[in-house]
LOLO-137393 format. One record per residue: chain; x, y, z of N, C-alpha, C in turn. Coordinates in steps of 0.02 Angstrom, whole numbers, padded with zeros to 5 digits, always signed. Layout:
N
ATOM   cadena      n_x      n_y      n_z     ca_x     ca_y     ca_z      c_x      c_y      c_z
ATOM        A        X        Y        Z        X        Y        Z        X        Y        Z
...
//
This chain:
287
ATOM   cadena      n_x      n_y      n_z     ca_x     ca_y     ca_z      c_x      c_y      c_z
ATOM        A   +02721   +01419   +03924   +02753   +01464   +03971   +02820   +01487   +03942
ATOM        A   +02836   +01551   +03950   +02899   +01577   +03925   +02897   +01593   +03851
ATOM        A   +02842   +01578   +03816   +02837   +01593   +03745   +02822   +01667   +03736
ATOM        A   +02854   +01698   +03687   +02842   +01769   +03673   +02769   +01781   +03656
ATOM        A   +02740   +01830   +03691   +02669   +01844   +03680   +02654   +01864   +03608
ATOM        A   +02704   +01895   +03573   +02692   +01918   +03505   +02690   +01861   +03456
ATOM        A   +02712   +01800   +03477   +02713   +01744   +03431   +02652   +01699   +03437
ATOM        A   +02603   +01721   +03477   +02543   +01681   +03485   +02504   +01678   +03420
ATOM        A   +02478   +01619   +03405   +02436   +01610   +03345   +02369   +01644   +03358
ATOM        A   +02345   +01687   +03311   +02281   +01720   +03321   +02224   +01671   +03325
ATOM        A   +02178   +01684   +03369   +02120   +01640   +03378   +02060   +01670   +03342
ATOM        A   +02028   +01630   +03301   +01968   +01652   +03265   +01907   +01623   +03300
ATOM        A   +01860   +01665   +03318   +01800   +01644   +03354   +01740   +01647   +03307
ATOM        A   +01702   +01592   +03303   +01641   +01589   +03263   +01581   +01592   +03310
ATOM        A   +01532   +01630   +03291   +01471   +01634   +03330   +01412   +01642   +03284
ATOM        A   +01353   +01624   +03309   +01292   +01629   +03269   +01283   +01699   +03244
ATOM        A   +01274   +01705   +03177   +01263   +01771   +03147   +01326   +01812   +03143
ATOM        A   +01384   +01782   +03159   +01445   +01819   +03159   +01466   +01844   +03090
ATOM        A   +01447   +01810   +03037   +01464   +01830   +02970   +01411   +01873   +02938
ATOM        A   +01354   +01877   +02970   +01299   +01914   +02940   +01315   +01988   +02939
ATOM        A   +01292   +02021   +02889   +01304   +02092   +02881   +01281   +02114   +02813
ATOM        A   +01291   +02178   +02798   +01271   +02203   +02733   +01320   +02185   +02679
ATOM        A   +01304   +02204   +02618   +01345   +02186   +02561   +01413   +02220   +02564
ATOM        A   +01415   +02281   +02592   +01478   +02317   +02597   +01522   +02286   +02651
ATOM        A   +01490   +02258   +02703   +01528   +02223   +02755   +01560   +02160   +02725
ATOM        A   +01523   +02125   +02683   +01550   +02065   +02650   +01608   +02084   +02604
ATOM        A   +01600   +02139   +02568   +01653   +02162   +02523   +01716   +02181   +02562
ATOM        A   +01707   +02213   +02619   +01763   +02232   +02661   +01799   +02170   +02687
ATOM        A   +01761   +02120   +02710   +01791   +02059   +02736   +01828   +02022   +02681
ATOM        A   +01799   +02021   +02621   +01833   +01987   +02565   +01899   +02020   +02550
ATOM        A   +01899   +02086   +02548   +01961   +02123   +02535   +02014   +02110   +02589
ATOM        A   +01993   +02110   +02652   +02040   +02099   +02707   +02067   +02028   +02706
ATOM        A   +02025   +01979   +02694   +02047   +01909   +02697   +02092   +01893   +02637
ATOM        A   +02075   +01919   +02579   +02118   +01907   +02520   +02186   +01940   +02530
ATOM        A   +02186   +02000   +02557   +02250   +02035   +02568   +02292   +01999   +02621
ATOM        A   +02261   +01979   +02676   +02297   +01944   +02729   +02323   +01876   +02705
ATOM        A   +02289   +01847   +02656   +02308   +01780   +02632   +02346   +01783   +02566
ATOM        A   +02369   +01842   +02548   +02399   +01852   +02482   +02458   +01805   +02469
ATOM        A   +02498   +01791   +02521   +02556   +01747   +02511   +02533   +01676   +02498
ATOM        A   +02484   +01653   +02535   +02458   +01585   +02526   +02425   +01579   +02457
ATOM        A   +02386   +01630   +02439   +02353   +01630   +02374   +02405   +01625   +02319
ATOM        A   +02458   +01665   +02325   +02510   +01664   +02274   +02544   +01597   +02269
ATOM        A   +02559   +01566   +02327   +02593   +01502   +02326   +02549   +01447   +02294
ATOM        A   +02485   +01446   +02312   +02440   +01396   +02283   +02429   +01410   +02208
ATOM        A   +02422   +01475   +02192   +02413   +01494   +02122   +02474   +01473   +02080
ATOM        A   +02534   +01489   +02105   +02595   +01471   +02069   +02602   +01396   +02062
ATOM        A   +02585   +01359   +02116   +02589   +01286   +02113   +02545   +01258   +02058
ATOM        A   +02482   +01282   +02054   +02436   +01257   +02004   +02456   +01278   +01934
ATOM        A   +02480   +01341   +01928   +02498   +01366   +01861   +02558   +01329   +01834
ATOM        A   +02610   +01321   +01874   +02670   +01286   +01852   +02655   +01212   +01839
ATOM        A   +02609   +01184   +01880   +02590   +01114   +01872   +02560   +01100   +01804
ATOM        A   +02530   +01151   +01772   +02500   +01142   +01706   +02552   +01123   +01654
ATOM        A   +02614   +01148   +01663   +02666   +01136   +01614   +02704   +01071   +01624
ATOM        A   +02693   +01039   +01682   +02728   +00977   +01696   +02688   +00918   +01669
ATOM        A   +02685   +00916   +01603   +02648   +00863   +01570   +02693   +00827   +01522
ATOM        A   +02672   +00768   +01501   +02709   +00732   +01450   +02698   +00766   +01382
ATOM        A   +02738   +00745   +01333   +02735   +00776   +01267   +02665   +00771   +01238
ATOM        A   +02633   +00713   +01243   +02566   +00704   +01217   +02517   +00750   +01252
ATOM        A   +02527   +00760   +01317   +02483   +00804   +01355   +02487   +00876   +01330
ATOM        A   +02547   +00900   +01318   +02556   +00968   +01292   +02526   +00974   +01222
ATOM        A   +02535   +00923   +01181   +02506   +00923   +01114   +02430   +00926   +01118
ATOM        A   +02401   +00889   +01165   +02328   +00888   +01172   +02301   +00955   +01195
ATOM        A   +02339   +00990   +01236   +02318   +01056   +01260   +02307   +01103   +01201
ATOM        A   +02349   +01098   +01150   +02343   +01143   +01092   +02292   +01118   +01042
ATOM        A   +02284   +01053   +01036   +02239   +01026   +00986   +02167   +01026   +01010
ATOM        A   +02156   +01023   +01076   +02089   +01020   +01104   +02045   +01079   +01084
ATOM        A   +02070   +01143   +01087   +02027   +01199   +01066   +02006   +01194   +00993
ATOM        A   +02049   +01167   +00951   +02032   +01160   +00880   +01978   +01107   +00870
ATOM        A   +01982   +01053   +00908   +01931   +01001   +00903   +01864   +01028   +00928
ATOM        A   +01867   +01075   +00975   +01805   +01104   +01002   +01765   +01142   +00950
ATOM        A   +01798   +01169   +00899   +01761   +01207   +00848   +01752   +01167   +00784
ATOM        A   +01783   +01108   +00780   +01782   +01069   +00717   +01711   +01053   +00694
ATOM        A   +01667   +01034   +00740   +01599   +01015   +00720   +01561   +01075   +00691
ATOM        A   +01570   +01134   +00721   +01535   +01193   +00697   +01562   +01216   +00629
ATOM        A   +01628   +01210   +00619   +01658   +01227   +00555   +01633   +01179   +00501
ATOM        A   +01628   +01115   +00518   +01603   +01065   +00471   +01531   +01079   +00451
ATOM        A   +01488   +01094   +00501   +01418   +01109   +00486   +01412   +01173   +00445
ATOM        A   +01457   +01220   +00454   +01456   +01280   +00413   +01475   +01265   +00341
ATOM        A   +01525   +01223   +00332   +01548   +01205   +00265   +01494   +01166   +00227
ATOM        A   +01456   +01125   +00262   +01404   +01085   +00230   +01339   +01123   +00220
ATOM        A   +01335   +01183   +00249   +01274   +01223   +00242   +01222   +01210   +00296
ATOM        A   +01236   +01164   +00341   +01188   +01149   +00394   +01182   +01209   +00442
ATOM        A   +01239   +01241   +00456   +01242   +01297   +00502   +01253   +01361   +00462
ATOM        A   +01206   +01408   +00468   +01213   +01472   +00434   +01224   +01526   +00486
ATOM        A   +01285   +01550   +00495   +01299   +01598   +00549   +01281   +01670   +00531
ATOM        A   +01259   +01680   +00469   +01246   +01748   +00447   +01308   +01777   +00413
ATOM        A   +01307   +01841   +00400   +01362   +01874   +00365   +01418   +01889   +00415
ATOM        A   +01473   +01852   +00409   +01531   +01864   +00452   +01585   +01899   +00411
ATOM        A   +01621   +01945   +00443   +01671   +01985   +00407   +01741   +01958   +00413
ATOM        A   +01748   +01901   +00447   +01812   +01867   +00452   +01799   +01793   +00438
ATOM        A   +01850   +01754   +00419   +01839   +01682   +00407   +01803   +01649   +00465
ATOM        A   +01755   +01605   +00450   +01714   +01576   +00502   +01754   +01538   +00555
ATOM        A   +01806   +01499   +00537   +01845   +01465   +00590   +01874   +01515   +00641
ATOM        A   +01897   +01572   +00617   +01923   +01623   +00663   +01866   +01652   +00704
ATOM        A   +01809   +01665   +00672   +01751   +01693   +00704   +01726   +01649   +00761
ATOM        A   +01718   +01584   +00747   +01690   +01539   +00797   +01741   +01523   +00851
ATOM        A   +01805   +01519   +00833   +01856   +01505   +00884   +01859   +01562   +00935
ATOM        A   +01857   +01623   +00911   +01860   +01680   +00956   +01799   +01682   +01002
ATOM        A   +01740   +01669   +00973   +01679   +01667   +01013   +01681   +01612   +01065
ATOM        A   +01704   +01553   +01046   +01708   +01497   +01093   +01760   +01511   +01148
ATOM        A   +01813   +01547   +01129   +01864   +01565   +01179   +01835   +01610   +01232
ATOM        A   +01797   +01661   +01211   +01766   +01707   +01258   +01717   +01670   +01304
ATOM        A   +01677   +01627   +01274   +01628   +01589   +01313   +01664   +01542   +01362
ATOM        A   +01719   +01512   +01338   +01757   +01466   +01380   +01789   +01502   +01439
ATOM        A   +01808   +01565   +01431   +01837   +01603   +01486   +01786   +01610   +01542
ATOM        A   +01724   +01627   +01524   +01672   +01637   +01574   +01654   +01570   +01608
ATOM        A   +01642   +01519   +01567   +01623   +01453   +01595   +01681   +01423   +01635
ATOM        A   +01742   +01431   +01610   +01800   +01404   +01646   +01809   +01437   +01714
ATOM        A   +01800   +01504   +01716   +01804   +01539   +01780   +01750   +01516   +01827
ATOM        A   +01689   +01510   +01801   +01632   +01490   +01842   +01644   +01420   +01873
ATOM        A   +01662   +01372   +01832   +01670   +01304   +01857   +01730   +01298   +01904
ATOM        A   +01783   +01336   +01890   +01842   +01333   +01933   +01828   +01362   +02002
ATOM        A   +01796   +01420   +02005   +01781   +01451   +02069   +01728   +01411   +02106
ATOM        A   +01677   +01388   +02070   +01623   +01351   +02103   +01648   +01286   +02134
ATOM        A   +01699   +01255   +02104   +01726   +01193   +02131   +01788   +01203   +02174
ATOM        A   +01804   +01267   +02187   +01866   +01281   +02223   +01868   +01252   +02293
ATOM        A   +01813   +01257   +02330   +01812   +01231   +02398   +01812   +01155   +02400
ATOM        A   +01776   +01125   +02353   +01775   +01051   +02351   +01844   +01024   +02331
ATOM        A   +01879   +01061   +02288   +01946   +01039   +02267   +01997   +01047   +02323
ATOM        A   +01983   +01091   +02370   +02029   +01105   +02425   +01999   +01081   +02492
ATOM        A   +01963   +01026   +02490   +01928   +01002   +02550   +01975   +00994   +02610
ATOM        A   +02035   +00965   +02599   +02081   +00955   +02655   +02101   +01020   +02688
ATOM        A   +02114   +01072   +02646   +02134   +01136   +02674   +02076   +01171   +02709
ATOM        A   +02014   +01160   +02684   +01956   +01189   +02717   +01947   +01158   +02786
ATOM        A   +01957   +01092   +02791   +01945   +01057   +02854   +02002   +01062   +02903
ATOM        A   +02064   +01069   +02878   +02122   +01063   +02922   +02157   +01129   +02936
ATOM        A   +02141   +01181   +02899   +02177   +01245   +02908   +02128   +01301   +02920
ATOM        A   +02156   +01359   +02937   +02116   +01418   +02950   +02121   +01468   +02892
ATOM        A   +02141   +01443   +02833   +02146   +01487   +02774   +02076   +01510   +02755
ATOM        A   +02067   +01575   +02744   +02000   +01600   +02726   +01973   +01563   +02665
ATOM        A   +01909   +01545   +02669   +01880   +01505   +02615   +01879   +01541   +02548
ATOM        A   +01872   +01607   +02549   +01870   +01643   +02485   +01938   +01639   +02451
ATOM        A   +01992   +01635   +02490   +02059   +01627   +02461   +02065   +01560   +02426
ATOM        A   +02038   +01508   +02456   +02041   +01441   +02426   +01997   +01437   +02364
ATOM        A   +01943   +01477   +02362   +01898   +01475   +02305   +01929   +01507   +02243
ATOM        A   +01973   +01557   +02252   +01998   +01594   +02194   +02067   +01571   +02172
ATOM        A   +02102   +01529   +02211   +02169   +01508   +02190   +02167   +01467   +02126
ATOM        A   +02111   +01434   +02112   +02105   +01394   +02052   +02104   +01435   +01988
ATOM        A   +02102   +01501   +01993   +02103   +01543   +01934   +02168   +01535   +01894
ATOM        A   +02217   +01503   +01924   +02278   +01488   +01886   +02262   +01447   +01824
ATOM        A   +02214   +01401   +01830   +02194   +01360   +01773   +02162   +01403   +01719
ATOM        A   +02124   +01453   +01739   +02090   +01498   +01691   +02142   +01539   +01653
ATOM        A   +02190   +01568   +01689   +02241   +01608   +01656   +02283   +01566   +01609
ATOM        A   +02298   +01505   +01630   +02335   +01459   +01587   +02296   +01446   +01522
ATOM        A   +02230   +01435   +01530   +02188   +01423   +01471   +02186   +01483   +01425
ATOM        A   +02183   +01543   +01453   +02182   +01604   +01412   +02247   +01610   +01371
ATOM        A   +02303   +01595   +01403   +02367   +01600   +01367   +02372   +01549   +01311
ATOM        A   +02350   +01487   +01325   +02352   +01436   +01273   +02307   +01455   +01214
ATOM        A   +02247   +01480   +01229   +02200   +01499   +01176   +02226   +01558   +01135
ATOM        A   +02264   +01603   +01167   +02293   +01659   +01129   +02346   +01633   +01080
ATOM        A   +02384   +01583   +01101   +02434   +01554   +01055   +02399   +01520   +00996
ATOM        A   +02346   +01481   +01011   +02309   +01447   +00958   +02276   +01499   +00912
ATOM        A   +02249   +01553   +00941   +02218   +01606   +00901   +02269   +01637   +00854
ATOM        A   +02329   +01648   +00878   +02382   +01675   +00836   +02397   +01629   +00777
ATOM        A   +02397   +01564   +00791   +02410   +01515   +00737   +02353   +01517   +00686
ATOM        A   +02291   +01520   +00710   +02233   +01520   +00664   +02231   +01583   +00623
ATOM        A   +02240   +01641   +00655   +02237   +01704   +00618   +02293   +01708   +00566
ATOM        A   +02352   +01681   +00583   +02407   +01680   +00536   +02391   +01635   +00477
ATOM        A   +02360   +01577   +00491   +02343   +01529   +00439   +02293   +01559   +00390
ATOM        A   +02245   +01598   +00415   +02194   +01628   +00373   +02211   +01700   +00352
ATOM        A   +02271   +01722   +00369   +02296   +01788   +00350   +02249   +01843   +00374
ATOM        A   +02227   +01836   +00435   +02184   +01886   +00467   +02228   +01928   +00513
ATOM        A   +02225   +01994   +00503   +02264   +02040   +00544   +02217   +02075   +00593
ATOM        A   +02224   +02064   +00658   +02182   +02098   +00706   +02192   +02174   +00703
ATOM        A   +02141   +02211   +00726   +02146   +02283   +00728   +02186   +02305   +00789
ATOM        A   +02197   +02370   +00795   +02231   +02397   +00854   +02190   +02383   +00918
ATOM        A   +02125   +02371   +00908   +02081   +02356   +00965   +02100   +02292   +01001
ATOM        A   +02142   +02250   +00969   +02165   +02188   +01001   +02204   +02203   +01064
ATOM        A   +02234   +02263   +01068   +02271   +02283   +01128   +02226   +02289   +01189
ATOM        A   +02161   +02298   +01177   +02113   +02305   +01232   +02086   +02238   +01256
ATOM        A   +02107   +02184   +01224   +02080   +02118   +01239   +02084   +02100   +01314
ATOM        A   +02142   +02110   +01347   +02145   +02092   +01419   +02093   +02128   +01461
ATOM        A   +02076   +02189   +01441   +02028   +02228   +01480   +01956   +02210   +01462
ATOM        A   +01945   +02193   +01399   +01876   +02179   +01376   +01851   +02111   +01398
ATOM        A   +01896   +02065   +01417   +01874   +02000   +01442   +01862   +02002   +01517
ATOM        A   +01882   +02056   +01550   +01873   +02060   +01623   +01801   +02051   +01645
ATOM        A   +01750   +02082   +01611   +01681   +02070   +01633   +01661   +01997   +01633
ATOM        A   +01686   +01958   +01584   +01670   +01887   +01582   +01702   +01850   +01641
ATOM        A   +01763   +01870   +01659   +01796   +01840   +01717   +01759   +01859   +01781
ATOM        A   +01740   +01923   +01786   +01703   +01947   +01845   +01637   +01910   +01852
ATOM        A   +01602   +01901   +01796   +01538   +01865   +01797   +01548   +01793   +01820
ATOM        A   +01600   +01760   +01794   +01614   +01692   +01814   +01631   +01686   +01887
ATOM        A   +01669   +01734   +01914   +01687   +01733   +01985   +01625   +01744   +02027
ATOM        A   +01582   +01792   +02007   +01521   +01806   +02046   +01475   +01746   +02051
ATOM        A   +01460   +01715   +01994   +01416   +01656   +01995   +01452   +01598   +02029
ATOM        A   +01518   +01593   +02017   +01556   +01539   +02047   +01558   +01542   +02123
ATOM        A   +01563   +01602   +02152   +01563   +01609   +02224   +01497   +01588   +02255
ATOM        A   +01442   +01604   +02220   +01376   +01583   +02244   +01372   +01507   +02243
ATOM        A   +01394   +01477   +02188   +01390   +01404   +02182   +01440   +01369   +02227
ATOM        A   +01495   +01402   +02244   +01546   +01370   +02286   +01518   +01352   +02354
ATOM        A   +01474   +01396   +02381   +01445   +01382   +02447   +01379   +01345   +02441
ATOM        A   +01338   +01365   +02393   +01274   +01330   +02384   +01286   +01259   +02359
ATOM        A   +01335   +01251   +02314   +01350   +01186   +02287   +01376   +01137   +02338
ATOM        A   +01410   +01163   +02390   +01434   +01120   +02443   +01377   +01093   +02486
ATOM        A   +01322   +01132   +02489   +01264   +01112   +02527   +01216   +01069   +02485
ATOM        A   +01205   +01091   +02423   +01162   +01054   +02376   +01200   +01047   +02310
ATOM        A   +01235   +00992   +02302   +01283   +00985   +02247   +01251   +00980   +02179
ATOM        A   +01187   +00963   +02176   +01154   +00959   +02111   +01142   +01028   +02081
ATOM        A   +01143   +01080   +02123   +01131   +01148   +02098   +01185   +01168   +02048
ATOM        A   +01248   +01152   +02063   +01303   +01171   +02019   +01294   +01141   +01949
ATOM        A   +01275   +01077   +01947   +01264   +01044   +01882   +01206   +01076   +01844
ATOM        A   +01154   +01094   +01879   +01096   +01125   +01847   +01115   +01193   +01817
ATOM        A   +01152   +01233   +01855   +01172   +01299   +01831   +01220   +01293   +01772
ATOM        A   +01267   +01247   +01776   +01315   +01237   +01722   +01279   +01216   +01658
ATOM        A   +01229   +01172   +01664   +01190   +01151   +01606   +01152   +01210   +01577
ATOM        A   +01122   +01251   +01621   +01085   +01310   +01598   +01131   +01359   +01561
ATOM        A   +01192   +01367   +01586   +01239   +01412   +01553   +01260   +01384   +01485
ATOM        A   +01264   +01318   +01480   +01279   +01287   +01415   +01224   +01301   +01364
ATOM        A   +01162   +01299   +01387   +01106   +01315   +01342   +01105   +01389   +01324
ATOM        A   +01128   +01432   +01371   +01129   +01504   +01359   +01176   +01522   +01302
ATOM        A   +01224   +01479   +01288   +01270   +01493   +01233   +01234   +01498   +01166
ATOM        A   +01178   +01461   +01160   +01143   +01459   +01096   +01097   +01519   +01086
ATOM        A   +01089   +01561   +01137   +01053   +01624   +01128   +01101   +01683   +01135
ATOM        A   +01165   +01667   +01127   +01218   +01717   +01128   +01257   +01710   +01062
ATOM        A   +01274   +01765   +01029   +01308   +01760   +00964   +01380   +01735   +00969
ATOM        A   +01387   +01674   +00993   +01453   +01642   +00997   +01469   +01609   +00930
ATOM        A   +01418   +01575   +00902   +01428   +01536   +00841   +01401   +01571   +00779
ATOM        A   +01366   +01627   +00789   +01333   +01661   +00734   +01333   +01736   +00747
ATOM        A   +01313   +01774   +00697   +01309   +01847   +00706   +01246   +01864   +00745
ATOM        A   +01241   +01927   +00766   +01185   +01948   +00810   +01128   +01978   +00771
ATOM        A   +01121   +01961   +00707   +01068   +01990   +00665   +01022   +01935   +00639
ATOM        A   +00955   +01943   +00650   +00906   +01893   +00630   +00846   +01927   +00597
ATOM        A   +00814   +01890   +00553   +00753   +01916   +00523   +00693   +01906   +00569
ATOM        A   +00694   +01854   +00609   +00639   +01840   +00655   +00642   +01891   +00713
ATOM        A   +00591   +01933   +00721   +00593   +01986   +00772   +00596   +01958   +00844
ATOM        A   +00564   +01900   +00856   +00565   +01871   +00923   +00635   +01849   +00942
ATOM        A   +00668   +01813   +00896   +00736   +01790   +00910   +00783   +01850   +00917
ATOM        A   +00772   +01900   +00875   +00814   +01960   +00879   +00806   +01994   +00946
ATOM        A   +00746   +01996   +00972   +00733   +02028   +01037   +00767   +01988   +01093
ATOM        A   +00764   +01921   +01089   +00795   +01879   +01141   +00871   +01892   +01142
ATOM        A   +00901   +01894   +01084   +00973   +01905   +01079   +00991   +01975   +01102
ATOM        A   +00950   +02024   +01084   +00964   +02094   +01102   +00960   +02105   +01177
ATOM        A   +00915   +02070   +01211   +00906   +02080   +01283   +00952   +02035   +01324
ATOM        A   +00993   +01996   +01291   +01042   +01953   +01324   +01106   +01993   +01336
ATOM        A   +01124   +02009   +01398   +01185   +02048   +01410   +01248   +02016   +01384
ATOM        A   +01249   +01949   +01382   +01309   +01914   +01358   +01322   +01927   +01284
ATOM        A   +01269   +01946   +01248   +01276   +01962   +01177   +01330   +02015   +01167
ATOM        A   +01329   +02066   +01207   +01374   +02122   +01198   +01444   +02107   +01225
ATOM        A   +01448   +02066   +01276   +01514   +02048   +01302   +01553   +02005   +01252
ATOM        A   +01517   +01968   +01210   +01550   +01926   +01159   +01556   +01963   +01093
ATOM        A   +01501   +01990   +01068   +01500   +02019   +01001   +01541   +02082   +00996
ATOM        A   +01534   +02127   +01045   +01571   +02190   +01043   +01646   +02177   +01050
ATOM        A   +01665   +02131   +01095   +01736   +02114   +01103   +01766   +02087   +01039
ATOM        A   +01728   +02045   +01004   +01753   +02017   +00940   +01760   +02071   +00887
ATOM        A   +01712   +02116   +00883   +01716   +02170   +00834   +01773   +02218   +00848
ATOM        A   +01784   +02233   +00912   +01840   +02277   +00930   +01906   +02243   +00914
ATOM        A   +01912   +02179   +00929   +01974   +02142   +00918   +01993   +02140   +00845
ATOM        A   +01946   +02121   +00802   +01963   +02110   +00732   +01951   +02171   +00687
ATOM        A   +01900   +02211   +00702   +01881   +02265   +00657   +01894   +02335   +00685
ATOM        A   +01908   +02339   +00750   +01915   +02405   +00780   +01850   +02443   +00782
ATOM        A   +01795   +02404   +00781   +01727   +02432   +00779   +01698   +02435   +00850
ATOM        A   +01684   +02495   +00874   +01659   +02503   +00942   +01583   +02511   +00945
ATOM        A   +01548   +02492   +00892   +01476   +02495   +00892   +01448   +02449   +00947
ATOM        A   +01402   +02475   +00987   +01374   +02436   +01042   +01413   +02443   +01107
ATOM        A   +01460   +02491   +01109   +01501   +02498   +01169   +01461   +02517   +01230
ATOM        A   +01408   +02558   +01221   +01366   +02578   +01278   +01333   +02516   +01309
ATOM        A   +01306   +02473   +01265   +01274   +02412   +01290   +01326   +02366   +01323
ATOM        A   +01387   +02366   +01296   +01441   +02326   +01327   +01455   +02351   +01397
ATOM        A   +01459   +02416   +01406   +01473   +02445   +01472   +01416   +02430   +01521
ATOM        A   +01354   +02433   +01497   +01297   +02417   +01540   +01299   +02343   +01561
ATOM        A   +01316   +02299   +01514   +01322   +02228   +01529   +01379   +02217   +01579
ATOM        A   +01433   +02255   +01572   +01489   +02249   +01619   +01468   +02270   +01689
ATOM        A   +01425   +02322   +01692   +01398   +02344   +01757   +01357   +02289   +01790
ATOM        A   +01318   +02252   +01749   +01279   +02196   +01776   +01325   +02142   +01804
ATOM        A   +01382   +02130   +01770   +01430   +02081   +01794   +01459   +02101   +01861
ATOM        A   +01472   +02166   +01869   +01499   +02191   +01932   +01448   +02182   +01989
ATOM        A   +01384   +02195   +01974   +01331   +02185   +02024   +01328   +02112   +02045
ATOM        A   +01333   +02067   +01996   +01331   +01995   +02011   +01391   +01975   +02053
ATOM        A   +01449   +02005   +02041   +01508   +01991   +02082   +01496   +02012   +02154
ATOM        A   +01468   +02071   +02164   +01454   +02095   +02232   +01404   +02049   +02267
ATOM        A   +01352   +02028   +02231   +01303   +01982   +02259   +01335   +01914   +02274
ATOM        A   +01381   +01893   +02231   +01416   +01830   +02242   +01458   +01832   +02305
ATOM        A   +01495   +01887   +02315   +01536   +01894   +02375   +01492   +01894   +02437
ATOM        A   +01436   +01931   +02434   +01391   +01936   +02492   +01360   +01867   +02508
ATOM        A   +01338   +01832   +02455   +01310   +01765   +02466   +01361   +01718   +02495
ATOM        A   +01423   +01723   +02471   +01477   +01680   +02496   +01485   +01688   +02571
ATOM        A   +01486   +01750   +02594   +01497   +01762   +02666   +01436   +01746   +02709
ATOM        A   +01378   +01746   +02678   +01318   +01728   +02716   +01315   +01652   +02730
ATOM        A   +01343   +01613   +02684   +01334   +01540   +02687   +01399   +01503   +02702
ATOM        A   +01457   +01534   +02696   +01521   +01499   +02698   +01532   +01457   +02761
ATOM        A   +01505   +01479   +02818   +01517   +01441   +02880   +01481   +01374   +02881
ATOM        A   +01434   +01364   +02835   +01398   +01300   +02830   +01436   +01249   +02788
ATOM        A   +01488   +01274   +02752   +01522   +01230   +02704   +01556   +01172   +02738
ATOM        A   +01595   +01185   +02792   +01632   +01132   +02826   +01587   +01077   +02852
ATOM        A   +01525   +01094   +02868   +01478   +01044   +02894   +01457   +00994   +02839
ATOM        A   +01462   +01017   +02776   +01435   +00975   +02721   +01489   +00941   +02680
ATOM        A   +01552   +00960   +02690   +01605   +00930   +02650   +01620   +00859   +02674
//
């Protein structure tokens, strides 16, 4: 009594089928909820991003050395002749590190978004913050990883005296489809994984296997026509291979296929948002 009517907390009403709608309805709701929660998203994002730097000296050292250890086995197999990546136009350590970085961006985005709701269980259960906002705040970890890998890439390219082309300026834009793909799949898994948690592990394992039919560790040219066809029909081939060629060689060959693959990523993002809104109200019941 006596409280200003304008200060009343808004009441959100849930009802059966209340979230159901078309894909454009889901897209509209996502835009509205992210915009309305922009301050909360920024605060959580900043908290996680700054938290990455609050590590001990050994922790910071490990952050930089870990990406190098990730490619060490492939470089060793290449040196011993066990792994034949084909004809590469840049030193193989640079070639494989760049490919693994691109793949890591996609997988890192996928796992971060897919685990976003589980990581924020208390906020899901105790607050009225839109679930999609909680799912994407973890992208601070992805951006942190991208920055660290860029520093390591600079060190590697300098060590091997590799000078990137002017196409390196397009790098932030050319990795966007991989981020979009990771968010799209991650949003689907964020809600499905909360209901059936083994699904996330199965998809993550499948994506790990997909790396071996994507030219991450090798060039995209094969003598075997069947293997060549598999690689050619893999959209991820162009998101990795074309980006690497543009970055180091300024070579835009395959750009049309890259744009088509980017379109597929956008479709998956739209489907991911729609799936998220169809299932999100079941999440709290399963957490």
